[in-house]
N, CA, C and O atoms as a GROMACS GRO file, in nm:
protein
  580
    1MET      N    1   6.150   2.959  -1.112
    1MET     CA    2   6.117   3.040  -1.197
    1MET      C    3   6.006   3.071  -1.296
    1MET      O    4   5.919   2.985  -1.310
    2ARG      N    5   6.001   3.162  -1.354
    2ARG     CA    6   5.895   3.146  -1.444
    2ARG      C    7   5.983   3.172  -1.623
    2ARG      O    8   6.066   3.262  -1.640
    3ARG      N    9   5.951   3.097  -1.710
    3ARG     CA   10   6.036   3.094  -1.825
    3ARG      C   11   5.890   3.075  -1.918
    3ARG      O   12   5.788   3.009  -1.898
    4VAL      N   13   5.939   3.181  -2.045
    4VAL     CA   14   5.834   3.196  -2.182
    4VAL      C   15   5.934   3.191  -2.231
    4VAL      O   16   6.037   3.256  -2.216
    5TRP      N   17   5.894   3.073  -2.323
    5TRP     CA   18   6.039   3.014  -2.470
    5TRP      C   19   5.935   3.062  -2.582
    5TRP      O   20   5.814   3.037  -2.574
    6THR      N   21   5.986   3.124  -2.673
    6THR     CA   22   5.925   3.110  -2.805
    6THR      C   23   6.028   3.060  -2.898
    6THR      O   24   6.138   3.010  -2.879
    7GLY      N   25   5.937   3.098  -3.041
    7GLY     CA   26   6.043   3.076  -3.181
    7GLY      C   27   6.084   2.962  -3.227
    7GLY      O   28   6.009   2.865  -3.213
    8ALA      N   29   6.230   2.942  -3.302
    8ALA     CA   30   6.272   2.781  -3.291
    8ALA      C   31   6.262   2.658  -3.237
    8ALA      O   32   6.210   2.548  -3.256
    9VAL      N   33   6.362   2.745  -3.127
    9VAL     CA   34   6.337   2.646  -2.982
    9VAL      C   35   6.284   2.560  -2.975
    9VAL      O   36   6.311   2.444  -3.005
   10ILE      N   37   6.144   2.636  -2.908
   10ILE     CA   38   6.028   2.503  -2.845
   10ILE      C   39   5.974   2.471  -2.973
   10ILE      O   40   5.901   2.372  -2.970
   11ALA      N   41   5.990   2.530  -3.096
   11ALA     CA   42   5.899   2.452  -3.225
   11ALA      C   43   5.931   2.285  -3.235
   11ALA      O   44   5.866   2.181  -3.237
   12ALA      N   45   6.082   2.328  -3.240
   12ALA     CA   46   6.197   2.238  -3.263
   12ALA      C   47   6.222   2.086  -3.097
   12ALA      O   48   6.294   1.988  -3.081
   13ALA      N   49   6.135   2.144  -3.033
   13ALA     CA   50   6.130   2.112  -2.909
   13ALA      C   51   5.974   1.992  -2.890
   13ALA      O   52   5.953   1.883  -2.838
   14ILE      N   53   5.889   2.100  -2.974
   14ILE     CA   54   5.743   2.002  -2.964
   14ILE      C   55   5.739   1.948  -3.071
   14ILE      O   56   5.699   1.831  -3.064
   15THR      N   57   5.768   1.990  -3.190
   15THR     CA   58   5.786   1.890  -3.274
   15THR      C   59   5.862   1.730  -3.252
   15THR      O   60   5.815   1.622  -3.285
   16LEU      N   61   6.007   1.759  -3.180
   16LEU     CA   62   6.063   1.616  -3.090
   16LEU      C   63   5.969   1.511  -3.014
   16LEU      O   64   5.966   1.388  -3.016
   17GLY      N   65   5.861   1.649  -2.918
   17GLY     CA   66   5.817   1.597  -2.821
   17GLY      C   67   5.685   1.546  -2.838
   17GLY      O   68   5.651   1.468  -2.749
   18SER      N   69   5.593   1.569  -2.935
   18SER     CA   70   5.450   1.597  -2.977
   18SER      C   71   5.400   1.575  -3.104
   18SER      O   72   5.411   1.679  -3.168
   19THR      N   73   5.340   1.466  -3.182
   19THR     CA   74   5.286   1.515  -3.267
   19THR      C   75   5.153   1.529  -3.295
   19THR      O   76   5.088   1.448  -3.361
   20GLY      N   77   5.102   1.647  -3.238
   20GLY     CA   78   4.943   1.719  -3.156
   20GLY      C   79   4.926   1.753  -3.330
   20GLY      O   80   4.984   1.739  -3.438
   21MET      N   81   4.819   1.800  -3.278
   21MET     CA   82   4.778   1.894  -3.443
   21MET      C   83   4.669   1.998  -3.412
   21MET      O   84   4.599   1.957  -3.320
   22LEU      N   85   4.628   2.130  -3.463
   22LEU     CA   86   4.548   2.182  -3.410
   22LEU      C   87   4.421   2.120  -3.461
   22LEU      O   88   4.447   2.071  -3.571
   23THR      N   89   4.293   2.099  -3.429
   23THR     CA   90   4.178   1.978  -3.495
   23THR      C   91   4.009   2.058  -3.461
   23THR      O   92   3.971   2.079  -3.346
   24GLY      N   93   3.940   2.088  -3.564
   24GLY     CA   94   3.836   2.173  -3.512
   24GLY      C   95   3.701   2.111  -3.518
   24GLY      O   96   3.727   1.998  -3.558
   25CYS      N   97   3.599   2.117  -3.506
   25CYS     CA   98   3.461   2.019  -3.557
   25CYS      C   99   3.461   2.046  -3.671
   25CYS      O  100   3.540   2.127  -3.718
   26THR      N  101   3.386   1.994  -3.730
   26THR     CA  102   3.334   1.962  -3.865
   26THR      C  103   3.252   1.834  -3.910
   26THR      O  104   3.250   1.732  -3.842
   27SER      N  105   3.192   1.847  -4.015
   27SER     CA  106   3.054   1.782  -4.035
   27SER      C  107   3.074   1.697  -4.068
   27SER      O  108   3.195   1.694  -4.050
   28GLU      N  109   3.036   1.568  -4.129
   28GLU     CA  110   3.030   1.411  -4.172
   28GLU      C  111   3.078   1.463  -4.296
   28GLU      O  112   3.035   1.569  -4.341
   29GLY      N  113   3.194   1.374  -4.372
   29GLY     CA  114   3.242   1.377  -4.505
   29GLY      C  115   3.380   1.464  -4.501
   29GLY      O  116   3.416   1.519  -4.396
   30SER      N  117   3.444   1.472  -4.605
   30SER     CA  118   3.623   1.465  -4.592
   30SER      C  119   3.687   1.604  -4.590
   30SER      O  120   3.615   1.689  -4.643
   31VAL      N  121   3.786   1.644  -4.549
   31VAL     CA  122   3.832   1.750  -4.452
   31VAL      C  123   3.927   1.788  -4.558
   31VAL      O  124   4.007   1.714  -4.616
   32PRO      N  125   3.903   1.939  -4.580
   32PRO     CA  126   4.030   1.976  -4.662
   32PRO      C  127   4.135   1.902  -4.608
   32PRO      O  128   4.139   1.833  -4.507
   33ALA      N  129   4.274   1.944  -4.744
   33ALA     CA  130   4.391   1.884  -4.732
   33ALA      C  131   4.478   2.006  -4.603
   33ALA      O  132   4.565   1.975  -4.522
   34ALA      N  133   4.450   2.070  -4.614
   34ALA     CA  134   4.462   2.195  -4.542
   34ALA      C  135   4.495   2.183  -4.359
   34ALA      O  136   4.592   2.215  -4.290
   35VAL      N  137   4.383   2.130  -4.334
   35VAL     CA  138   4.284   2.068  -4.185
   35VAL      C  139   4.406   1.953  -4.205
   35VAL      O  140   4.495   2.013  -4.144
   36THR      N  141   4.445   1.875  -4.232
   36THR     CA  142   4.464   1.736  -4.267
   36THR      C  143   4.634   1.723  -4.256
   36THR      O  144   4.692   1.615  -4.247
   37ALA      N  145   4.708   1.873  -4.260
   37ALA     CA  146   4.834   1.862  -4.289
   37ALA      C  147   4.893   1.814  -4.162
   37ALA      O  148   4.870   1.867  -4.054
   38THR      N  149   4.984   1.693  -4.183
   38THR     CA  150   5.095   1.644  -4.060
   38THR      C  151   5.235   1.723  -4.074
   38THR      O  152   5.279   1.758  -4.183
   39PRO      N  153   5.313   1.751  -3.923
   39PRO     CA  154   5.442   1.867  -3.972
   39PRO      C  155   5.528   1.811  -4.048
   39PRO      O  156   5.634   1.871  -4.066
   40THR      N  157   5.501   1.653  -4.127
   40THR     CA  158   5.599   1.608  -4.219
   40THR      C  159   5.597   1.663  -4.339
   40THR      O  160   5.683   1.674  -4.426
   41ASP      N  161   5.417   1.716  -4.326
   41ASP     CA  162   5.394   1.725  -4.498
   41ASP      C  163   5.332   1.885  -4.512
   41ASP      O  164   5.302   1.932  -4.621
   42ALA      N  165   5.320   1.946  -4.406
   42ALA     CA  166   5.297   2.092  -4.422
   42ALA      C  167   5.433   2.132  -4.476
   42ALA      O  168   5.551   2.108  -4.449
   43PRO      N  169   5.343   2.224  -4.593
   43PRO     CA  170   5.443   2.273  -4.720
   43PRO      C  171   5.513   2.417  -4.554
   43PRO      O  172   5.621   2.389  -4.503
   44THR      N  173   5.461   2.502  -4.519
   44THR     CA  174   5.501   2.575  -4.500
   44THR      C  175   5.586   2.582  -4.293
   44THR      O  176   5.639   2.676  -4.235
   45GLY      N  177   5.567   2.479  -4.261
   45GLY     CA  178   5.638   2.434  -4.101
   45GLY      C  179   5.611   2.498  -4.034
   45GLY      O  180   5.690   2.559  -3.963
   46PHE      N  181   5.438   2.514  -4.028
   46PHE     CA  182   5.400   2.562  -3.922
   46PHE      C  183   5.432   2.489  -3.763
   46PHE      O  184   5.412   2.368  -3.759
   47PRO      N  185   5.475   2.552  -3.645
   47PRO     CA  186   5.495   2.524  -3.570
   47PRO      C  187   5.356   2.378  -3.499
   47PRO      O  188   5.234   2.377  -3.513
   48VAL      N  189   5.422   2.305  -3.448
   48VAL     CA  190   5.344   2.189  -3.412
   48VAL      C  191   5.209   2.283  -3.266
   48VAL      O  192   5.222   2.402  -3.239
   49ILE      N  193   5.106   2.199  -3.203
   49ILE     CA  194   5.045   2.208  -3.130
   49ILE      C  195   5.050   2.104  -3.080
   49ILE      O  196   5.024   1.998  -3.136
   50PRO      N  197   5.089   2.119  -2.948
   50PRO     CA  198   5.082   1.972  -2.900
   50PRO      C  199   4.979   1.951  -2.812
   50PRO      O  200   4.902   2.030  -2.757
   51GLU      N  201   4.995   1.790  -2.808
   51GLU     CA  202   4.842   1.744  -2.736
   51GLU      C  203   4.907   1.770  -2.590
   51GLU      O  204   5.025   1.769  -2.555
   52GLY      N  205   4.752   1.802  -2.494
   52GLY     CA  206   4.784   1.822  -2.380
   52GLY      C  207   4.656   1.848  -2.333
   52GLY      O  208   4.574   1.812  -2.418
   53ARG      N  209   4.579   1.918  -2.185
   53ARG     CA  210   4.499   1.917  -2.149
   53ARG      C  211   4.416   2.074  -2.166
   53ARG      O  212   4.472   2.162  -2.101
   54GLY      N  213   4.340   2.102  -2.212
   54GLY     CA  214   4.290   2.215  -2.274
   54GLY      C  215   4.235   2.251  -2.134
   54GLY      O  216   4.159   2.193  -2.056
   55ILE      N  217   4.348   2.452  -2.128
   55ILE     CA  218   4.284   2.545  -2.073
   55ILE      C  219   4.224   2.679  -2.124
   55ILE      O  220   4.224   2.789  -2.070
   56ILE      N  221   4.169   2.633  -2.256
   56ILE     CA  222   4.112   2.729  -2.297
   56ILE      C  223   4.019   2.872  -2.223
   56ILE      O  224   3.984   2.981  -2.268
   57THR      N  225   4.002   2.795  -2.072
   57THR     CA  226   3.925   2.915  -2.012
   57THR      C  227   3.969   3.012  -1.950
   57THR      O  228   3.923   3.120  -1.914
   58SER      N  229   4.109   2.939  -1.939
   58SER     CA  230   4.210   3.020  -1.843
   58SER      C  231   4.300   3.094  -1.919
   58SER      O  232   4.401   3.128  -1.857
   59THR      N  233   4.293   3.127  -2.031
   59THR     CA  234   4.372   3.186  -2.142
   59THR      C  235   4.278   3.304  -2.203
   59THR      O  236   4.155   3.298  -2.206
   60VAL      N  237   4.360   3.416  -2.254
   60VAL     CA  238   4.295   3.533  -2.266
   60VAL      C  239   4.354   3.575  -2.371
   60VAL      O  240   4.474   3.587  -2.349
   61MET      N  241   4.313   3.616  -2.520
   61MET     CA  242   4.382   3.707  -2.571
   61MET      C  243   4.356   3.830  -2.623
   61MET      O  244   4.259   3.859  -2.692
   62THR      N  245   4.465   3.919  -2.580
   62THR     CA  246   4.398   4.114  -2.532
   62THR      C  247   4.504   4.152  -2.680
   62THR      O  248   4.530   4.272  -2.682
   63LYS      N  249   4.542   4.106  -2.750
   63LYS     CA  250   4.585   4.216  -2.874
   63LYS      C  251   4.602   4.109  -2.956
   63LYS      O  252   4.618   3.995  -2.912
   64VAL      N  253   4.600   4.145  -3.110
   64VAL     CA  254   4.601   4.083  -3.193
   64VAL      C  255   4.593   4.179  -3.326
   64VAL      O  256   4.511   4.271  -3.334
   65THR      N  257   4.725   4.134  -3.467
   65THR     CA  258   4.738   4.175  -3.546
   65THR      C  259   4.706   4.118  -3.643
   65THR      O  260   4.698   3.998  -3.616
   66SER      N  261   4.675   4.141  -3.774
   66SER     CA  262   4.624   4.078  -3.875
   66SER      C  263   4.698   4.079  -4.028
   66SER      O  264   4.701   3.986  -4.110
   67GLU      N  265   4.746   4.195  -4.039
   67GLU     CA  266   4.803   4.235  -4.144
   67GLU      C  267   4.818   4.162  -4.254
   67GLU      O  268   4.754   4.255  -4.303
   68PRO      N  269   4.830   4.116  -4.309
   68PRO     CA  270   4.893   4.064  -4.459
   68PRO      C  271   5.051   4.115  -4.511
   68PRO      O  272   5.072   4.236  -4.505
   69GLY      N  273   5.152   4.035  -4.557
   69GLY     CA  274   5.235   4.074  -4.571
   69GLY      C  275   5.336   4.133  -4.403
   69GLY      O  276   5.447   4.186  -4.406
   70THR      N  277   5.310   4.124  -4.364
   70THR     CA  278   5.380   4.117  -4.202
   70THR      C  279   5.409   4.054  -4.101
   70THR      O  280   5.325   3.966  -4.081
   71THR      N  281   5.481   4.056  -4.033
   71THR     CA  282   5.493   4.029  -3.863
   71THR      C  283   5.343   4.024  -3.809
   71THR      O  284   5.298   4.138  -3.827
   72VAL      N  285   5.284   3.976  -3.773
   72VAL     CA  286   5.156   3.959  -3.686
   72VAL      C  287   5.179   3.922  -3.553
   72VAL      O  288   5.252   3.826  -3.527
   73VAL      N  289   5.121   3.992  -3.460
   73VAL     CA  290   5.166   3.943  -3.300
   73VAL      C  291   5.023   3.884  -3.212
   73VAL      O  292   4.911   3.935  -3.215
   74ALA      N  293   5.046   3.814  -3.169
   74ALA     CA  294   4.957   3.808  -3.036
   74ALA      C  295   5.000   3.836  -2.936
   74ALA      O  296   5.121   3.840  -2.914
   75GLU      N  297   4.886   3.870  -2.830
   75GLU     CA  298   4.938   3.874  -2.684
   75GLU      C  299   4.815   3.830  -2.560
   75GLU      O  300   4.698   3.794  -2.579
   76GLY      N  301   4.874   3.846  -2.458
   76GLY     CA  302   4.757   3.796  -2.364
   76GLY      C  303   4.810   3.771  -2.206
   76GLY      O  304   4.908   3.815  -2.144
   77THR      N  305   4.664   3.651  -2.160
   77THR     CA  306   4.750   3.644  -2.000
   77THR      C  307   4.726   3.490  -2.012
   77THR      O  308   4.653   3.453  -2.104
   78VAL      N  309   4.775   3.404  -1.934
   78VAL     CA  310   4.733   3.305  -1.886
   78VAL      C  311   4.706   3.240  -1.769
   78VAL      O  312   4.827   3.234  -1.744
   79THR      N  313   4.666   3.197  -1.692
   79THR     CA  314   4.649   3.183  -1.539
   79THR      C  315   4.607   2.995  -1.526
   79THR      O  316   4.508   2.923  -1.537
   80MET      N  317   4.796   2.977  -1.488
   80MET     CA  318   4.791   2.824  -1.391
   80MET      C  319   4.644   2.768  -1.327
   80MET      O  320   4.612   2.790  -1.210
   81PRO      N  321   4.573   2.704  -1.405
   81PRO     CA  322   4.428   2.677  -1.286
   81PRO      C  323   4.459   2.588  -1.133
   81PRO      O  324   4.507   2.476  -1.153
   82GLU      N  325   4.443   2.617  -1.020
   82GLU     CA  326   4.391   2.551  -0.918
   82GLU      C  327   4.421   2.377  -0.959
   82GLU      O  328   4.360   2.322  -1.051
   83GLY      N  329   4.511   2.315  -0.884
   83GLY     CA  330   4.534   2.196  -0.915
   83GLY      C  331   4.662   2.134  -1.025
   83GLY      O  332   4.721   2.026  -1.010
   84GLU      N  333   4.681   2.214  -1.115
   84GLU     CA  334   4.735   2.211  -1.203
   84GLU      C  335   4.908   2.223  -1.243
   84GLU      O  336   4.941   2.341  -1.235
   85SER      N  337   4.991   2.160  -1.272
   85SER     CA  338   5.111   2.202  -1.286
   85SER      C  339   5.134   2.157  -1.412
   85SER      O  340   5.068   2.067  -1.462
   86GLY      N  341   5.256   2.234  -1.486
   86GLY     CA  342   5.341   2.190  -1.632
   86GLY      C  343   5.343   2.307  -1.655
   86GLY      O  344   5.307   2.410  -1.598
   87ALA      N  345   5.420   2.263  -1.807
   87ALA     CA  346   5.437   2.427  -1.912
   87ALA      C  347   5.287   2.439  -1.982
   87ALA      O  348   5.212   2.342  -1.991
   88ILE      N  349   5.256   2.564  -2.026
   88ILE     CA  350   5.123   2.577  -2.120
   88ILE      C  351   5.188   2.630  -2.245
   88ILE      O  352   5.272   2.720  -2.247
   89ALA      N  353   5.123   2.543  -2.386
   89ALA     CA  354   5.128   2.583  -2.482
   89ALA      C  355   5.056   2.662  -2.538
   89ALA      O  356   4.944   2.619  -2.567
   90ILE      N  357   5.081   2.773  -2.567
   90ILE     CA  358   4.995   2.885  -2.636
   90ILE      C  359   4.972   2.851  -2.754
   90ILE      O  360   5.031   2.748  -2.786
   91SER      N  361   4.912   2.896  -2.828
   91SER     CA  362   4.892   2.876  -3.005
   91SER      C  363   4.777   3.011  -3.066
   91SER      O  364   4.663   3.027  -3.021
   92VAL      N  365   4.817   3.063  -3.134
   92VAL     CA  366   4.770   3.150  -3.208
   92VAL      C  367   4.770   3.126  -3.410
   92VAL      O  368   4.840   3.180  -3.495
   93SER      N  369   4.674   3.038  -3.421
   93SER     CA  370   4.669   3.039  -3.523
   93SER      C  371   4.553   3.097  -3.582
   93SER      O  372   4.433   3.081  -3.558
   94TRP      N  373   4.672   3.235  -3.743
   94TRP     CA  374   4.530   3.296  -3.847
   94TRP      C  375   4.481   3.238  -3.957
   94TRP      O  376   4.568   3.166  -4.007
   95VAL      N  377   4.405   3.238  -4.003
   95VAL     CA  378   4.286   3.106  -4.073
   95VAL      C  379   4.247   3.210  -4.149
   95VAL      O  380   4.251   3.329  -4.118
   96ASP      N  381   4.203   3.157  -4.261
   96ASP     CA  382   4.088   3.183  -4.384
   96ASP      C  383   3.953   3.095  -4.326
   96ASP      O  384   3.931   2.976  -4.348
   97PRO      N  385   3.873   3.185  -4.250
   97PRO     CA  386   3.763   3.211  -4.183
   97PRO      C  387   3.621   3.058  -4.289
   97PRO      O  388   3.522   2.994  -4.254
   98ALA      N  389   3.697   3.069  -4.408
   98ALA     CA  390   3.572   3.019  -4.485
   98ALA      C  391   3.621   2.866  -4.554
   98ALA      O  392   3.561   2.800  -4.639
   99THR      N  393   3.707   2.848  -4.510
   99THR     CA  394   3.792   2.695  -4.581
   99THR      C  395   3.823   2.638  -4.423
   99THR      O  396   3.763   2.546  -4.368
  100SER      N  397   3.956   2.739  -4.354
  100SER     CA  398   3.988   2.709  -4.206
  100SER      C  399   4.094   2.687  -4.241
  100SER      O  400   4.169   2.641  -4.155
  101ALA      N  401   4.156   2.709  -4.394
  101ALA     CA  402   4.322   2.677  -4.394
  101ALA      C  403   4.403   2.746  -4.315
  101ALA      O  404   4.349   2.853  -4.289
  102VAL      N  405   4.497   2.738  -4.269
  102VAL     CA  406   4.558   2.770  -4.180
  102VAL      C  407   4.722   2.930  -4.237
  102VAL      O  408   4.838   2.896  -4.212
  103TYR      N  409   4.702   3.054  -4.294
  103TYR     CA  410   4.731   3.100  -4.302
  103TYR      C  411   4.937   3.132  -4.261
  103TYR      O  412   5.041   3.152  -4.325
  104ALA      N  413   4.894   3.119  -4.124
  104ALA     CA  414   5.016   3.134  -4.005
  104ALA      C  415   4.995   3.087  -3.942
  104ALA      O  416   4.882   3.037  -3.935
  105ARG      N  417   5.095   3.066  -3.841
  105ARG     CA  418   5.018   2.995  -3.680
  105ARG      C  419   5.217   3.086  -3.574
  105ARG      O  420   5.332   3.114  -3.609
  106GLY      N  421   5.152   3.091  -3.474
  106GLY     CA  422   5.262   3.054  -3.367
  106GLY      C  423   5.272   3.058  -3.220
  106GLY      O  424   5.219   3.130  -3.136
  107VAL      N  425   5.356   2.962  -3.212
  107VAL     CA  426   5.314   2.874  -3.046
  107VAL      C  427   5.408   2.960  -2.992
  107VAL      O  428   5.491   3.024  -3.057
  108THR      N  429   5.390   2.962  -2.827
  108THR     CA  430   5.472   2.984  -2.723
  108THR      C  431   5.478   2.900  -2.598
  108THR      O  432   5.378   2.829  -2.584
  109VAL      N  433   5.560   2.892  -2.513
  109VAL     CA  434   5.528   2.786  -2.414
  109VAL      C  435   5.593   2.892  -2.256
  109VAL      O  436   5.695   2.945  -2.212
  110VAL      N  437   5.455   2.871  -2.224
  110VAL     CA  438   5.496   2.941  -2.050
  110VAL      C  439   5.531   2.807  -1.941
  110VAL      O  440   5.452   2.715  -1.922
  111ASP      N  441   5.630   2.815  -1.892
  111ASP     CA  442   5.696   2.717  -1.824
  111ASP      C  443   5.747   2.747  -1.699
  111ASP      O  444   5.847   2.818  -1.685
  112GLY      N  445   5.646   2.668  -1.553
  112GLY     CA  446   5.731   2.739  -1.420
  112GLY      C  447   5.584   2.808  -1.313
  112GLY      O  448   5.577   2.837  -1.194
  113LEU      N  449   5.510   2.810  -1.396
  113LEU     CA  450   5.400   2.862  -1.314
  113LEU      C  451   5.326   2.789  -1.228
  113LEU      O  452   5.268   2.683  -1.253
  114ALA      N  453   5.332   2.878  -1.076
  114ALA     CA  454   5.225   2.775  -1.010
  114ALA      C  455   5.070   2.802  -0.992
  114ALA      O  456   5.029   2.917  -1.011
  115ALA      N  457   5.002   2.724  -0.965
  115ALA     CA  458   4.862   2.682  -0.970
  115ALA      C  459   4.834   2.849  -0.875
  115ALA      O  460   4.885   2.886  -0.769
  116GLY      N  461   4.708   2.939  -0.988
  116GLY     CA  462   4.669   3.019  -0.945
  116GLY      C  463   4.750   3.141  -1.000
  116GLY      O  464   4.712   3.258  -1.008
  117GLU      N  465   4.860   3.091  -1.032
  117GLU     CA  466   4.960   3.199  -1.086
  117GLU      C  467   4.930   3.229  -1.214
  117GLU      O  468   4.882   3.145  -1.290
  118GLN      N  469   4.965   3.382  -1.257
  118GLN     CA  470   4.938   3.461  -1.419
  118GLN      C  471   5.047   3.481  -1.448
  118GLN      O  472   5.134   3.504  -1.364
  119SER      N  473   5.072   3.474  -1.603
  119SER     CA  474   5.168   3.533  -1.648
  119SER      C  475   5.140   3.612  -1.810
  119SER      O  476   5.075   3.555  -1.898
  120GLU      N  477   5.184   3.715  -1.824
  120GLU     CA  478   5.144   3.742  -2.042
  120GLU      C  479   5.237   3.639  -2.100
  120GLU      O  480   5.327   3.568  -2.055
  121TRP      N  481   5.196   3.653  -2.187
  121TRP     CA  482   5.266   3.550  -2.332
  121TRP      C  483   5.226   3.623  -2.422
  121TRP      O  484   5.140   3.711  -2.424
  122THR      N  485   5.339   3.558  -2.552
  122THR     CA  486   5.302   3.656  -2.667
  122THR      C  487   5.380   3.585  -2.798
  122THR      O  488   5.476   3.512  -2.775
  123THR      N  489   5.344   3.607  -2.909
  123THR     CA  490   5.378   3.505  -2.944
  123THR      C  491   5.367   3.555  -3.156
  123THR      O  492   5.281   3.635  -3.194
  124SER      N  493   5.444   3.506  -3.234
  124SER     CA  494   5.395   3.589  -3.367
  124SER      C  495   5.409   3.500  -3.461
  124SER      O  496   5.403   3.379  -3.438
  125ALA      N  497   5.435   3.561  -3.598
  125ALA     CA  498   5.456   3.425  -3.735
  125ALA      C  499   5.429   3.606  -3.809
  125ALA      O  500   5.412   3.726  -3.784
  126GLU      N  501   5.451   3.458  -3.953
  126GLU     CA  502   5.460   3.599  -4.059
  126GLU      C  503   5.349   3.578  -4.153
  126GLU      O  504   5.342   3.481  -4.228
  127LEU      N  505   5.281   3.651  -4.148
  127LEU     CA  506   5.134   3.644  -4.294
  127LEU      C  507   5.184   3.637  -4.379
  127LEU      O  508   5.306   3.648  -4.361
  128PRO      N  509   5.137   3.614  -4.540
  128PRO     CA  510   5.157   3.602  -4.657
  128PRO      C  511   5.077   3.733  -4.669
  128PRO      O  512   4.981   3.776  -4.605
  129GLU      N  513   5.150   3.783  -4.772
  129GLU     CA  514   5.011   3.870  -4.813
  129GLU      C  515   4.907   3.867  -4.870
  129GLU      O  516   4.814   3.947  -4.884
  130SER      N  517   4.942   3.708  -4.924
  130SER     CA  518   4.784   3.680  -4.992
  130SER      C  519   4.676   3.643  -4.919
  130SER      O  520   4.565   3.640  -4.972
  131ALA      N  521   4.692   3.617  -4.809
  131ALA     CA  522   4.599   3.601  -4.696
  131ALA      C  523   4.497   3.704  -4.696
  131ALA      O  524   4.538   3.818  -4.673
  132THR      N  525   4.366   3.688  -4.719
  132THR     CA  526   4.248   3.747  -4.685
  132THR      C  527   4.160   3.692  -4.611
  132THR      O  528   4.152   3.571  -4.586
  133ASP      N  529   4.074   3.798  -4.565
  133ASP     CA  530   3.972   3.799  -4.488
  133ASP      C  531   4.017   3.688  -4.346
  133ASP      O  532   3.954   3.585  -4.321
  134VAL      N  533   4.126   3.731  -4.274
  134VAL     CA  534   4.176   3.641  -4.184
  134VAL      C  535   4.109   3.642  -4.061
  134VAL      O  536   4.057   3.745  -4.018
  135ALA      N  537   4.106   3.510  -3.986
  135ALA     CA  538   4.037   3.504  -3.832
  135ALA      C  539   4.163   3.484  -3.757
  135ALA      O  540   4.268   3.473  -3.819
  136THR      N  541   4.159   3.479  -3.629
  136THR     CA  542   4.220   3.424  -3.520
  136THR      C  543   4.179   3.283  -3.450
  136THR      O  544   4.058   3.270  -3.430
  137VAL      N  545   4.255   3.186  -3.415
  137VAL     CA  546   4.202   3.094  -3.311
  137VAL      C  547   4.324   3.078  -3.188
  137VAL      O  548   4.437   3.030  -3.197
  138LEU      N  549   4.252   3.140  -3.066
  138LEU     CA  550   4.353   3.118  -2.998
  138LEU      C  551   4.345   2.941  -2.897
  138LEU      O  552   4.243   2.900  -2.842
  139GLY      N  553   4.433   2.894  -2.898
  139GLY     CA  554   4.437   2.732  -2.800
  139GLY      C  555   4.539   2.750  -2.713
  139GLY      O  556   4.647   2.807  -2.733
  140ALA      N  557   4.490   2.686  -2.596
  140ALA     CA  558   4.579   2.668  -2.508
  140ALA      C  559   4.577   2.515  -2.405
  140ALA      O  560   4.469   2.472  -2.366
  141VAL      N  561   4.704   2.447  -2.370
  141VAL     CA  562   4.704   2.311  -2.359
  141VAL      C  563   4.829   2.307  -2.216
  141VAL      O  564   4.926   2.381  -2.233
  142ILE      N  565   4.827   2.262  -2.144
  142ILE     CA  566   4.909   2.206  -2.062
  142ILE      C  567   4.980   2.076  -2.123
  142ILE      O  568   4.926   1.966  -2.121
  143VAL      N  569   5.090   2.097  -2.170
  143VAL     CA  570   5.127   1.964  -2.245
  143VAL      C  571   5.162   1.826  -2.202
  143VAL      O  572   5.266   1.799  -2.143
  144ASP      N  573   5.109   1.776  -2.221
  144ASP     CA  574   5.122   1.616  -2.183
  144ASP      C  575   5.277   1.605  -2.179
  144ASP      O  576   5.347   1.649  -2.270
  145GLU      N  577   5.330   1.541  -2.063
  145GLU     CA  578   5.491   1.480  -2.031
  145GLU      C  579   5.542   1.328  -2.100
  145GLU      O  580   5.655   1.285  -2.077
   0.00000   0.00000   0.00000
């Protein structure tokens, strides 16, 4: 049976089960505080991105909205790679491309896919009106248990 979980329930489960965070490439030197915020000190309470084996090549974002001051939505498809199993956490972060500061984040978990099986996914978040020059960052991992 395929299940797609979203919202506060999965955010709470992920927070309890993992302490992973979105990471990116940085040059030597200091990293802005917004990039290194932990779940306990993140001022906006973004859903946590769990740790796991990355499967971004098996994940496609087919639609995304980015209008400030609205509920933004991203959707797409994910395919469970051959030889793999488990829950897939898909994250979309709406960020400032100049500073990498996260304006909003949605996390959705797809569970119950067999190897080679594809599922649609959707996630959403509240993008503040103050957000300008918004870019989106897609992530997908098979969650470590």
